[in-house]
N, C-alpha and C positions, 0 to 999 in steps of 0.2 A: 504493499500500499504506499502511495506517495504521500509525504507530509505537506502541510500547507506552507511551511517556511523552510528554506534551504539554508543550512549553516555552511559557511565557507571561511577559510583562513586566508587573510591577505597580509602581505608583508608591507608594513608602514615604513616611512623614510628612516626612522631610527634603527630599523633592522628587526624589531620584534615582530612576532606574528600576533594578530588580533582576530578573534572570531567575529564575523559579521553575519547578519541575517539578510537573505534576499527574498523580497516579497514574491509571492506566486499569484499570478493572475490566470485563471482558466477562462478561456473564450470559447463559446459554443457557436459555431459558424465560421465561414471563411471567405465572406465577401468583402466589400470595400470598407464597411464599418469595422469588421473584425480585424482586417489588416492594419487599418489606421490605428486602431487601439493597440495592436501587437507592437508596431513600430514605436509608438510613443512610450509604451510600458518598458520596452527594452532600453530606450534612451534614458528612462528614469532609473535604470539599474535592476529592474525586475526580470524575473523569468516568466515565460509565457508557455502555457499548453493550449494549443488550438485543436478543437475537435470538430470534424466535418463528416457528415454521413453521405454527402453527395459529391458533386464535382467541385474542386477547389476554385474559388473565385467568385461564387455567388451569382446573383442575377445579372448584374450589369454586363459583365464581360461575356458571359456564357449564353444567356437567353434574353437579354434586355437591350440596354443602350447600344452596344457595339454591333450585334447582328441586325437589329431593327433599323438603325440609322444607315447602315450599309445598303440595306434593301431599299429604304426610302430614297437614298441618293441615286441609286441606280434607276429607280422608277422615275425620279424627277428628270434625269437626263434624257430618258426615252421620251417623256411627255414633251419636253421643250424641243427635242429634235422634230417632233411631229407637229408642234403648234407654235413655234416661235413667231414673233410679230414682224421680223425684219424682211423687207423686200429684197429680191434679187438673190436670196438664198433658198436652196431647196429644203423641203421637209420630207421626212420619211418615217414609216411606221412598221419597220421590220418586226416580225414576231420575236418574242423572247424565248431563248433556250434556257430554261430555268436551272437545270442541274449544274452547268458551269458557273452560273451566278451564285448558286448556293455553296458550291465547293470553294469559291473564292472568299465568300463570307466566312466559311468555316475555318479557312486557313488563317484569316486575320484573327478570329476568336482564339485559335490555338496559339498564335504567336503572341498575343497579348496576355493570355492566360499564363504562358510560360514566363514572359519577361516581367510582368507585374505582380505575379503571385508566386509561382513555383520557385523562380530564381531568388526571390526575397527570402523564402524559407531556407533555401539552401545556403544562403550567404549569412544568415543570422543564427549562430549557435545557441542563442538564448531563447529561441522559439522552437518548441517541440510540437510535431504534428501527429495527431492520432486520427486514423480513419475509423469512424464508427458512430454509433448513435448514443448520445448522452441523455441521462435522466437523473434528476436530483434524488438522492436518498435522504438527505436532510439539507439544512441550510448551508453546510460547508463541504458537502460530499456529493460527488456525482459518480455514477457507474456508467461505463462506456462499453457498449456491446460492439465488438469488431465484426467485420463482414464474415469471418470464419466462426463466429459464435463465441469466441473467447471474451471474457469479461475482465475489465480493468477498473479499479476504484482509485479515484483521485480526491484528495483534500486540498483546499486552497484558502488563502486569506480573502480573496475577492473574485467575483465572477462577472463576466460580461455576457449577456445573451444577445446574439446577433444572427438569428436563424432566418431572417427575412420573411418573405410572404410568397404566396402562390396564387394562381388564378382562383377566384371565387366562382363556383358553379351554381347558378340559381336552381331552385326546386321546381323546374318546369316539367309537367307531365310528359313522359316519353324521351326527354333529353338524354337521360343517363344511358339509354339503349341505343344511342346513335354514335357514329364516328365523328363527333364534332371536333373542331380545332379549338385549342387555347392559343394565346400569344406564343407559347413555346412551340407547339406543333406546327403552327402557321409558318414559323420561320424555318421549318425543316422540310417544307413541301417540295416535291420533286416534279410536280406537274401543276401548271397554272389552271385553276378551275374556270370553266366558262362562266358560271354565275357564282358569286360569293355573297352570302347573306351574313350581316354582321349584327350581333346583339350587343347593344351598348352605345353610349354617346360620350364616353370619357376620353382621356388622352390616348390610351392604347387603341381603342376602337377607331378613332378618327384617323390616327397615324397610319395604321395598317389598312384601313378601308381605302384611303386615297392611294397608298402604295400599290395595292393589288389592282385597283382600277387603272392606274397608270402603266402597270405591266400588261394589262389586256383583259382583265376580268370585268364582267358586268356586276356592279356592286350595289347592294341595297342595305342601308343602315336602318335598324329598327331601334329607336331610342326611347326609353321610358319617359324622359322629360324632353330636354332639348340638348343640342350638342354643347359640351362643355358647360353644363348647367351651373357649376359652381363659380363661373367667372362672370364678368360684366356681360349682360345679355346681348349687347351690341356685337360682341365677339362671336358668339355662337350663331346669331342671326346672319352675320355677313359670311361666316364659313359655310352655312347651308347654301347661300346664294352662289358661292364660288364652286362648291361641290356639284350643285345641280348643273352649272354651266359646263362641268367636265363629264356630265352623264351619270353622276352618282345620285341614286335616288335616296332621299332622306325621309323616313316616316317618324315624325316626332310625336311625342305623347302616345306611344303605342307599346305593347308588349306581346310576347308570344304566349298563348294559353296552352298550346299543345304542339309538340314536335314529334315528327316521325321520319323514318328513313326506310326506303324500300329496296335498299342494296345499291341503288344508283343515285337517287336524288332525296334531298330533304324536302319535307312539307311542313310549313308553319302556319298554324291558325292563329290570327292576331285578335287582340281585343276589339279592334275596329271592325271585325268581321271579314276582313280580307284574308285570303289564302295565298301564301307565297311558296314558290319552289325554287330550289337552287342546287347546284352540284356540291357546294361546300358551305359549311356553317362555322363562323368564328364567334366564339362566346368570349366577350370582352366586357364583363359586367362588374369589374372591380377585382380586388385582391383581399386575401385573408392571411393573417399572420400565422406563422408556423410555430404554434405553441402547444398543440394538444399532447405530444408524446414526451414532453420535457419533465414531467413530474413537478410542475411549478407549485401545485397545491401542497406538496410535501415540504417544499422550501418556504412556503408561506407567501409566495409571489402572487399578487392579484392580477387578473386580466379583465378586460372589458367584455361586454356582451358579444363583440365580434372577435374575441380572441387576442386582441392586441394588448400590449403591456403599457399601461400608463407610466410615464416617468416625470420627474420633476425637473427644475431648471438645471440640475447638475447631472442628469441622466440616471438618477437613482430610481429604482423601483421602490415599492413600499417596504422592502427589506434593505436596510441601509448598506449592507456590503455586497448587494447584487445589483448590477447595473444592466441597462439595455440600450441598444442603438440600432438605428436603421429601420427597415420596413416592418420589423416585428413590434415596433412601438406605436404609439398614437401620434407620432410626428409625421410631417409631410413625406411622401414616398419618392424621394429623389436621391440619386446616388451621392451627390455632393453633401446633402444633408446627413446621409448615413456616415460618410467618412469624417466629416467635421464632428459629428456626435461621438463616433468611436474614439477619436483622438482625445476629446474632452472627457469622455467617460473614463478612459484610462488614467488620464492626469488626476482626475478627482478621486478615483478609486485608490490611487497609490500615494495620496497625500500631497499632491501639488497644490499651488495656489488655486483656490476655487475658481472654476471657469464654467461659463454657461454658453449656451448656443442661442444667439440672437436671430430670431426668425422674422423680425419686423421688416427687414430688407432682403428677404429671400427671393431671388429671381426664379422664375418658372418659365419654361419654354415648351411649347407643343410643336413638334416637328412636322406640321402640315405644310402646305405651300398655298398661300402665304403662311408664315409661321405666326403662332400666337405666343406673345411674350409679355409677362406681367411681373410687377413688383409692388409691394405696399398695398394700399387699400383702394378698393373700387368705391365708387359713390355710395353704393348700397351698404357696403361694409362700413364706411366711415359714418354714415348716418345711423347705423345700427349702434354705433359707439357714442352717439349724440355729438358728433363732430359736424359742424356746419361747413360745407365745402362749396367751392366753385370749380368748374371743370370746362375744358375746351377740347374739341375734337378737330384734328387737322386731317383732312383727306389726303391720300398720297398724291393726288394730281396737283397738290401745292408743293411737292417736294421735287426739286430739280433732278435728282438722281433717278427717281421713279419714272419721270418723263423720258429721260435719256434711255432708261432700260425698256421703255414702252410697256411698262407694267405698273399700272396705278391701282391695282387692287389693294384695298386695305386702308388703314387710318392709324393715327397716333392720338391717344387720348391722355391728357394729364389731369390729375386731380390735386387741388390745392386747398389748404385750409383757409377758410373765408377770412378770418380775423387778421392774418399776416401774410397770406399768399405763400406760405411754405409748402413745397411740394411734398405730398404724402403718398402719392400713387401714380403709376403709369400703366397703360394698357396699349400694347402695340400689336397690330395685325399688319405684317408687311413681309415681303420676301427677305430672308435673312434678319428677321426681327430679333432673333436670339443674339445677334451680334450688336444690336442697338440697345438692348435693355440694360446692359451693365453700366452704361453711362447714367441712366436714370437711377440705378442702384446706388451709385456713388453720390449722386446729387441728393437723394433722400437721406442717405447716411450722414451727409455733411450738413443737413438742415438748410439746404439752399432754397431760396425763394424762386418763384418762376421768373421774376425780374432779373435776378442774378443769372439764372441759367440762360435766359434770352440774350444776356450780354456777353456770354462766353464765346470764344473763338472756336469754330468747328470747321473741319476741312471741307471744302466744296468738291463737288459732286460725290458726296457720301450719303448713305441712307440715314446715318446717325444725325446728320444735319437737321432732319425732320424734328428731332427733340427740341432744337433751338427754335425752329420755326413755330412749333406747337406752343412753346413757352411765350413767344412773342405774341401769339394770338390773344393772350390775356389782356393786352393793352393796345394791340395794333391790328389793322387789317393787312395780313401778310400779302394779299393779292395786289396791294398797292406799293409793295416794296420791290426794289430792284434786286437783281441776283446778289447774293452775299451781303445784303444790307445788314448793318450791325445794330 
C-alpha cells in the first residue's frame, strides 16, 4: 500500500542529511485539467499519481477540440471553394473522400497526444501513471482496478478529480435501440451520410451540423429551444438565417417524441407532428459529468442532480482536501477553463498562496462560420443582475475588412454600464470572430470605457477594428466617418 506522504533524505549545504516530506497528489483523469495540475504540483515539489481508465489526454485532444476543428476547417475550405464571392475565379464542388480526411485528422490527434501528454509523462519522474479505474474507499484512499483485474490501493494527502464528461443521451423512446451518433462517433465516420439529422441546438450541435452540411450532407437541426439559447438571442437568430441560406434546415422549439431505425434509415416523430427521415442521426443534447463510478459518496463528496461536482472559488469540493477541475465540475465546459482550474487547484491543494479562477472575463467561441464569440454579460444577463446598460450593434457592412472580404454576415454588439459607459460585455458574430474577442476580453478586464476603446489605435483592414467602430457608435454615426477616423 502506498502512503500519503513520501519521506526522503536531502543533503543540505552544511553537509548533513535532513529528512523531508514530499506531498502526494492523486489525480483521477488525464485530460488538460489533470495535466495542468500535475505540472503545477511537481513545480511545487510534490509527487503526483495520475490514474486514467481510458485514453490519455482526455476529451480535447482525442475526441473534442482538435479533431472537430480539423473537420470544421476542411469543411469551410470546401464550402468557400464552391461559394466564394470573387469574380474571375472558378468555383468547384468536388465530392469529399472522407477516409483520407479522417486519417489526416487522426494523425494530428496522435501527434498532439504524444507531444503534449505522453512525452510530458516520460520527461517528469515525479509523475507516476496508472492505467485503471479509480474508486474512493474513504476520504484518503482510492482503489485502482487495472485492465488485467489487479487492484492497487493508494493513500494521499490531496486528491483532484478531473474525469471530464461524456455526451448526455436523452430518454427518447426507441433511441437506445438505434445506431445513433454522438460527437465522438461522428468524428470517426468513414462515409458521408446523404442526410444527417441533428438533435440539439448547442455548441456541438451547430458546429458539427454546419461541418457535415459543407462536406455534402443534407442537414436538419431539431432544437428544443433556439440555436445557442443561452446566448444573446440576436446571435442564434442570425445563425439560423445563415444556416438556412446554406441549405441547412432548422426546426426550433421542437423535439423528437419517438425514434426508430429500420436497418437503413432513421425515422423521427416530432412534437410538431412532422415525421423526419435520414440516413444518420447525431445526438448532441449536452454532456454529463463522469462521476457515477468514483465512489464519491464514500468520500463524502457531493454532486448535483446532473452528476457534476460543485466547487468553490478555490476549486475545492465540499470535502476540503478533495478538489475538482474541468468538465466534471459545475464550471463552463471549455478546455482552457479546465487547464486554468487544474493549475489553480493543485496550487491551492498543496499550500500555495490561495488562487481563484476569475470567470467574469471568460471568452467563449463557437466555431461556426461566421463564428460566435462572447465575453462578459449580455443585456439580458446584466439586467438580471439589476445593472442598467446601454448597448450598440454594429453590422459588419460597416467594417472595411468585411467589405474587402465580400462577406458582411454578422455584427458586433457591445454592452456598457449606463452610469459610466464601462464596457461589460461583447457579442461578436463574424468570420474569425474568435480572433476578435480577446481584445474585448482585455478591455473589460482593464475596466475601459467605450470612449477609451473608441480612441485606441487599431490596425486597418482588420476585423478587430470593428470593436473600435462599435465603441464609436456610442457617440458617433460611423457611417459619416472617413476610413481610419480616430
